[in-house]
C-alpha positions as CSV (number, residue, x, y, z in Angstrom):
1,M,-6.3,-15.0,18.4
2,L,-9.1,-13.0,16.9
3,E,-11.4,-14.2,15.2
4,E,-12.8,-13.8,11.5
5,G,-15.5,-10.7,11.6
6,A,-13.5,-9.0,15.0
7,R,-12.1,-5.4,13.9
8,A,-8.6,-5.4,13.2
9,P,-6.5,-3.6,15.4
10,R,-4.6,-0.4,14.6
11,F,-1.4,0.0,15.3
12,E,1.8,1.7,14.0
13,L,5.3,0.5,14.0
14,P,8.7,1.6,12.9
15,A,9.6,0.0,9.8
16,L,11.6,-1.0,7.0
17,V,9.9,0.3,3.9
18,D,12.0,-0.3,0.1
19,G,14.9,-0.3,1.8
20,S,14.7,3.1,4.2
21,F,13.1,3.6,8.6
22,S,10.3,5.3,8.4
23,Q,6.8,4.4,10.6
24,V,4.2,2.2,9.3
25,A,0.5,2.5,10.1
26,L,-2.4,0.0,9.1
27,E,-4.4,2.8,8.8
28,E,-2.8,4.5,5.9
29,Y,-3.4,1.3,3.5
30,L,-7.2,0.9,5.0
31,G,-9.9,1.8,3.0
32,E,-7.7,1.3,-0.3
33,D,-6.1,-2.2,0.2
34,V,-6.6,-5.5,1.1
35,V,-3.9,-5.8,4.0
36,V,-1.9,-9.0,4.2
37,L,-0.4,-8.9,7.9
38,A,2.4,-11.8,8.0
39,F,3.6,-12.3,11.4
40,I,6.4,-14.6,12.4
41,P,8.5,-15.2,15.1
42,G,11.7,-14.0,14.5
43,V,13.9,-12.9,11.5
44,F,16.2,-16.4,9.9
45,N,13.7,-18.5,12.2
46,P,14.0,-22.4,11.5
47,A,11.3,-21.9,8.9
48,C,14.3,-20.1,6.8
49,D,16.7,-21.9,4.7
50,D,19.8,-21.1,2.3
51,Q,17.4,-20.4,-0.1
52,S,13.7,-19.6,1.6
53,S,12.9,-16.8,4.4
54,G,9.0,-18.7,4.7
55,L,8.0,-15.5,3.1
56,E,8.5,-15.4,-0.8
57,E,5.4,-17.1,-1.5
58,L,3.6,-13.7,0.4
59,D,6.2,-12.0,-1.2
60,L,4.3,-12.3,-4.5
61,F,1.1,-10.8,-3.0
62,T,2.9,-7.5,-3.0
63,V,2.6,-7.3,-7.0
64,Q,-1.1,-7.8,-6.8
65,K,-3.2,-5.0,-7.2
66,D,-4.7,-3.3,-4.4
67,V,-3.3,-5.7,-2.2
68,T,-0.3,-4.8,0.6
69,V,1.7,-7.2,2.6
70,L,3.4,-6.2,5.6
71,G,5.6,-8.8,7.6
72,I,5.9,-8.4,11.3
73,S,8.5,-9.4,14.3
74,P,9.4,-8.8,17.4
75,D,13.8,-8.0,15.8
76,S,14.3,-4.3,15.0
77,V,14.2,-3.1,11.9
78,Y,18.0,-3.0,11.6
79,S,17.6,-7.1,11.6
80,H,15.3,-6.6,9.5
81,R,17.7,-4.8,6.6
82,A,19.5,-8.3,6.9
83,F,16.7,-10.3,6.8
84,A,15.5,-8.5,3.7
85,D,18.4,-8.2,1.7
86,A,19.7,-11.9,2.3
87,Y,16.1,-13.5,0.5
88,D,15.3,-9.9,-1.3
89,L,12.1,-9.3,0.1
90,T,10.1,-6.2,-1.0
91,M,7.2,-5.9,1.4
92,P,8.0,-3.6,4.0
93,L,8.7,-5.5,7.4
94,L,7.6,-4.1,10.7
95,A,9.3,-4.7,14.1
96,D,6.9,-5.1,17.0
97,T,10.2,-5.0,19.5
98,D,8.3,-4.7,22.6
99,R,5.5,-7.6,21.2
100,E,2.5,-5.3,21.8
101,V,0.5,-5.6,18.2
102,A,1.1,-9.2,18.6
103,R,-0.6,-9.2,21.8
104,Q,-3.6,-7.0,20.5
105,Y,-3.6,-9.6,17.8
106,G,-3.2,-12.3,20.1
107,L,-0.3,-14.0,19.1
108,D,2.3,-13.2,21.7
109,V,2.7,-17.2,23.5
110,V,4.9,-18.4,26.5
111,D,6.4,-22.1,25.6
112,D,6.9,-24.9,27.8
113,L,11.0,-23.1,28.4
114,G,9.0,-19.8,29.2
115,Q,10.0,-18.2,26.3
116,H,8.0,-15.1,25.3
117,L,7.2,-16.2,21.5
118,L,5.7,-14.8,18.8
119,E,3.1,-17.2,16.9
120,R,3.4,-17.4,12.9
121,A,0.2,-16.0,11.4
122,V,-1.0,-14.6,8.6
123,V,-4.2,-12.2,9.3
124,V,-6.1,-10.9,5.9
125,V,-8.2,-7.5,6.8
126,D,-10.2,-6.2,3.8
127,H,-10.9,-2.4,3.2
128,D,-12.8,-2.0,6.3
129,G,-10.3,-2.7,8.5
130,V,-12.1,-6.2,9.5
131,V,-10.4,-9.3,9.7
132,A,-11.4,-11.5,6.8
133,Y,-8.7,-14.1,7.0
134,T,-6.7,-15.6,9.6
135,W,-4.4,-18.6,10.0
136,S,-1.7,-19.4,12.9
137,T,0.9,-21.8,13.8
138,S,2.5,-22.5,16.9
139,D,5.4,-24.5,14.6
140,P,7.6,-21.8,13.3
141,S,9.2,-23.9,10.8
142,R,5.5,-24.6,9.3
143,R,4.5,-22.5,5.6
144,P,1.3,-20.6,5.6
145,D,-2.1,-21.3,3.6
146,L,-1.3,-19.5,0.4
147,A,-4.7,-20.7,-0.5
148,G,-6.8,-19.5,1.7
149,V,-4.6,-16.3,1.3
150,K,-5.8,-16.1,-1.7
151,D,-9.4,-16.7,-1.4
152,A,-9.7,-14.7,1.4
153,I,-8.2,-11.9,-0.7
154,G,-10.4,-12.6,-3.7
155,E,-13.8,-12.3,-1.7
156,T,-13.3,-8.8,-0.4
157,G,-14.5,-6.2,-1.7
158,G,-18.4,-5.6,-2.5
159,D,-20.9,-2.6,-3.8
160,D,-19.5,0.2,-1.0
161,V,-15.9,-0.6,-1.5
162,A,-16.0,-0.3,-5.5
163,F,-18.4,2.9,-5.1
164,A,-15.7,4.3,-2.6
165,R,-12.9,3.2,-5.8
166,Y,-15.6,5.3,-8.2
167,R,-16.0,8.3,-6.3
168,V,-12.6,8.7,-6.6
169,G,-12.2,7.8,-10.4
170,H,-14.8,10.5,-11.0
171,A,-13.0,13.0,-9.3
172,H,-9.5,12.1,-11.6
173,Y,-12.0,12.1,-14.8
174,T,-14.2,15.3,-14.2
175,E,-10.4,17.1,-13.4
176,G,-9.2,15.8,-16.4
177,R,-11.6,16.2,-18.5
178,R,-11.3,20.4,-17.5
179,A,-7.9,20.4,-18.2
180,F,-8.4,18.4,-21.9
181,T,-11.0,20.9,-22.4
182,A,-8.1,23.8,-21.7
183,A,-5.9,22.0,-23.8
184,M,-8.1,21.8,-27.1
185,G,-8.7,25.2,-26.7
186,S,-5.2,26.2,-26.8
187,F,-4.3,23.5,-29.4
188,N,-6.6,25.2,-31.9
189,E,-5.3,28.4,-31.3
190,S,-1.7,27.1,-32.1
191,E,-0.5,27.6,-28.4
192,W,1.6,24.2,-28.1
193,L,3.0,24.7,-25.3
194,L,0.2,25.4,-23.1
195,A,-1.9,22.9,-25.5
196,Q,1.0,20.4,-24.5
197,G,0.9,20.4,-20.5
198,D,-2.7,20.8,-20.3
199,F,-2.7,17.3,-22.4
200,Q,-0.1,15.8,-20.3
201,Q,-1.9,16.6,-17.2
202,A,-5.4,15.0,-18.4
203,R,-3.6,12.2,-19.9
204,D,-2.5,11.3,-16.1
205,E,-6.0,12.1,-14.6
206,F,-7.5,10.1,-17.2
207,A,-4.8,7.3,-16.1
208,A,-6.1,7.7,-12.6
209,A,-9.2,7.5,-13.5
210,E,-9.0,4.1,-15.4
211,D,-7.3,3.1,-12.2
212,H,-9.8,3.9,-10.0
213,F,-12.5,2.5,-12.0
214,D,-10.4,-0.6,-13.3
215,T,-11.1,-1.3,-9.2
216,A,-15.0,-0.5,-9.0
217,A,-15.4,-3.1,-11.6
218,R,-13.4,-5.4,-10.5
219,F,-14.8,-5.3,-6.5
220,V,-18.2,-4.8,-7.3
221,D,-21.0,-7.3,-6.8
222,D,-23.9,-6.2,-8.4
223,P,-23.5,-7.2,-12.0
224,D,-25.3,-4.0,-13.9
225,L,-23.5,-1.3,-12.1
226,G,-20.3,-3.5,-12.7
227,T,-20.7,-2.9,-16.6
228,L,-21.4,0.7,-16.2
229,Y,-18.0,0.8,-14.0
230,D,-16.3,-1.3,-17.2
231,G,-17.8,1.1,-19.3
232,V,-16.1,4.2,-17.7
233,R,-13.2,2.4,-17.9
234,T,-13.2,2.1,-21.0
235,K,-14.1,5.6,-21.9
236,S,-11.4,6.7,-19.5
237,D,-8.1,4.6,-20.6
238,A,-9.5,6.0,-24.7
239,L,-9.6,9.8,-23.3
240,Y,-6.3,9.0,-22.1
241,Q,-4.7,7.5,-24.9
242,A,-6.4,10.6,-26.8
243,A,-4.5,12.6,-24.8
244,D,-1.3,11.3,-24.9
245,W,-1.0,11.3,-28.8
246,L,-1.9,15.0,-29.1
247,A,0.1,16.1,-26.5
248,Q,2.9,14.7,-28.9
249,A,1.3,16.1,-31.6
250,A,1.4,19.7,-29.5
251,N,5.3,19.0,-29.3
252,Q,5.6,17.7,-32.7
253,Y,3.9,21.7,-34.2
254,S,5.9,23.3,-31.8
255,S,8.5,21.6,-32.9
256,G,7.8,22.5,-37.2
257,N,6.6,18.9,-38.0
258,G,3.5,19.4,-39.1
259,M,3.2,15.8,-41.2
260,A,4.1,14.3,-37.7
261,G,1.4,16.5,-35.8
262,R,-0.8,15.4,-38.4
263,T,-0.7,11.6,-38.0
264,L,-1.1,11.9,-34.6
265,R,-3.7,14.2,-34.3
266,E,-5.7,11.7,-36.3
267,D,-4.8,8.7,-34.1
268,A,-6.6,10.7,-31.3
269,E,-9.5,11.3,-33.5
270,R,-10.0,7.9,-33.6
271,R,-9.8,7.4,-29.7
272,L,-12.0,10.0,-29.2
273,E,-14.7,8.7,-31.6
274,S,-14.3,5.4,-29.5
275,A,-14.8,7.5,-26.2
276,R,-17.9,8.8,-27.9
277,D,-19.7,5.9,-27.8
278,Y,-19.6,6.1,-24.1
279,H,-21.7,8.3,-21.5
280,D,-19.4,10.3,-19.0
281,P,-19.5,8.7,-15.3
282,P,-22.8,9.7,-13.6
283,D,-22.2,12.4,-10.6
284,P,-21.2,10.0,-7.9
285,D,-23.4,12.7,-5.5
286,Q,-26.4,11.7,-7.7
287,W,-26.4,7.9,-7.0
288,P,-28.1,5.5,-7.8
289,P,-27.6,6.4,-11.7
290,D,-30.7,7.4,-14.2
291,G,-30.0,3.7,-15.4
292,T,-28.6,4.1,-18.9
293,D,-26.0,2.2,-19.9
294,P,-22.6,3.0,-20.2
295,K,-23.0,2.5,-24.4
296,R,-24.6,5.8,-25.7
297,G,-28.3,4.4,-26.4
298,R,-29.3,1.4,-24.7
299,R,-30.7,1.0,-21.4
300,K,-30.3,-0.4,-18.2
301,T,-31.7,-0.5,-14.2
302,C,-29.2,-0.3,-11.6
303,S,-31.1,-2.1,-8.7
304,R,-28.7,-1.5,-5.9
305,T,-27.6,1.5,-4.2
306,P,-24.0,1.2,-2.1
307,R,-24.8,2.3,1.4
308,T,-22.1,4.9,1.2
309,A,-24.2,6.6,-1.5
310,R,-27.3,7.2,0.4
311,R,-28.1,10.5,1.4
312,R,-30.3,11.3,4.5
313,P,-33.7,12.8,4.5
């Protein structure tokens, strides 16, 4: 089996995803999610019983933010559909029918009877495509070590991954500010429909920014950068709420309901006042930041620079 620290072999396989058939590639998740590869010797294997498929515990990781779980077996996608329906599984199930991926990961074995089998295994792949954790067994009825998987997921990340998420969040934030400024212009001119559309766009961009900033804050190692990421996340969340209420206010004004519109605008102003307590996110192309804390009026030094942000001389 592959050792921890090795590069995870890339692959693309037929898969059952949300009840439909498609192709799934490991590459499409790298850089975005921690990927948990759950190899099983086959559907309806010895770990299954009337209540359990042996994958339920791993399937629960699919609800965790920034984690993707991919089940892999040598069975066809049609068998995977029956398996998923029988046990109500939500993870994508990939068909490694020629066992090529199993061979790449060192999991294709021959038992005492001469049968070519796939070992039960779990491989955790970090954002850079590096194997962060492995577990395997030749006993098809044995269940994976969930504590080891959980710990491996929790230890992935770091300043570089956090900065990559911050950069994406900053792009959404910038677009949100552009749409918000346009919306305010239309709002002040009583152009309610234009204002409503731009506020809705701003709301969606700020929501996406907040999501990426939140991930950056959770992945980062440097506590000063963590403070910065958390501050811009808070600002984005406040602007998201303000844009949402202003979109509703524009809708109420356009419907002739001025009282409701004023109430919503006053609510939005309170969120905007909260947002003003925080600086705008620093430009990721001018990194590291100048030492200004996200909260206005305080100073703090950010001591480390993510490798992805360094510029050549």
